[in-house]
C-alpha positions as CSV (number, residue, x, y, z in Angstrom):
1,X,12.1,-8.4,-4.7
2,X,14.1,-9.7,-7.5
3,X,11.1,-11.8,-8.7
4,X,9.1,-8.6,-9.2
5,X,11.8,-7.1,-11.4
6,X,11.5,-10.1,-13.7
7,X,7.7,-9.8,-14.0
8,X,6.2,-7.7,-16.7
9,X,3.7,-4.9,-16.2
10,X,0.6,-7.1,-16.8
11,X,1.9,-9.8,-14.3
12,X,2.6,-7.1,-11.6
13,X,-0.8,-5.5,-12.0
14,X,-2.5,-8.9,-11.9
15,X,-0.7,-9.8,-8.7
16,X,-1.5,-6.4,-7.2
17,X,-5.2,-6.8,-7.8
18,X,-5.1,-10.3,-6.4
19,X,-3.5,-9.1,-3.2
20,X,-6.1,-6.3,-2.9
21,X,-8.9,-8.8,-3.3
22,X,-7.4,-11.1,-0.7
23,X,-7.0,-8.2,1.7
24,X,-10.7,-7.3,1.3
25,X,-11.8,-10.8,2.3
26,X,-9.1,-11.3,5.0
27,X,-10.4,-11.6,8.5
28,X,-7.4,-10.8,10.7
29,X,-5.8,-7.5,11.2
30,X,-2.2,-8.9,10.7
31,X,-3.3,-10.7,7.6
32,X,-4.8,-7.5,6.1
33,X,-1.7,-5.4,7.0
34,X,0.6,-8.0,5.5
35,X,-1.3,-8.2,2.2
36,X,-1.5,-4.4,1.9
37,X,2.2,-4.1,2.5
38,X,2.9,-6.6,-0.3
39,X,0.5,-4.7,-2.6
40,X,2.2,-1.4,-1.8
41,X,5.6,-2.9,-2.7
42,X,4.2,-4.0,-6.1
43,X,2.6,-0.7,-6.7
44,X,5.9,1.1,-6.1
45,X,7.5,-1.3,-8.7
46,X,4.8,-0.3,-11.2
47,X,5.4,3.4,-10.6
48,X,9.2,3.1,-10.7
49,X,9.5,0.9,-13.7
50,X,6.6,1.9,-15.9
């Protein structure tokens, strides 16, 4: 979580879009859920900080 605080807006949005792309191509349910949870955490950081 601390690493996301050090990232700037552009880096967070890039990581967010990468996670969503990986989730689209993921095959397993657990993999998809894990990636979407990570993306949701990043999105909340975007909404809180910016």
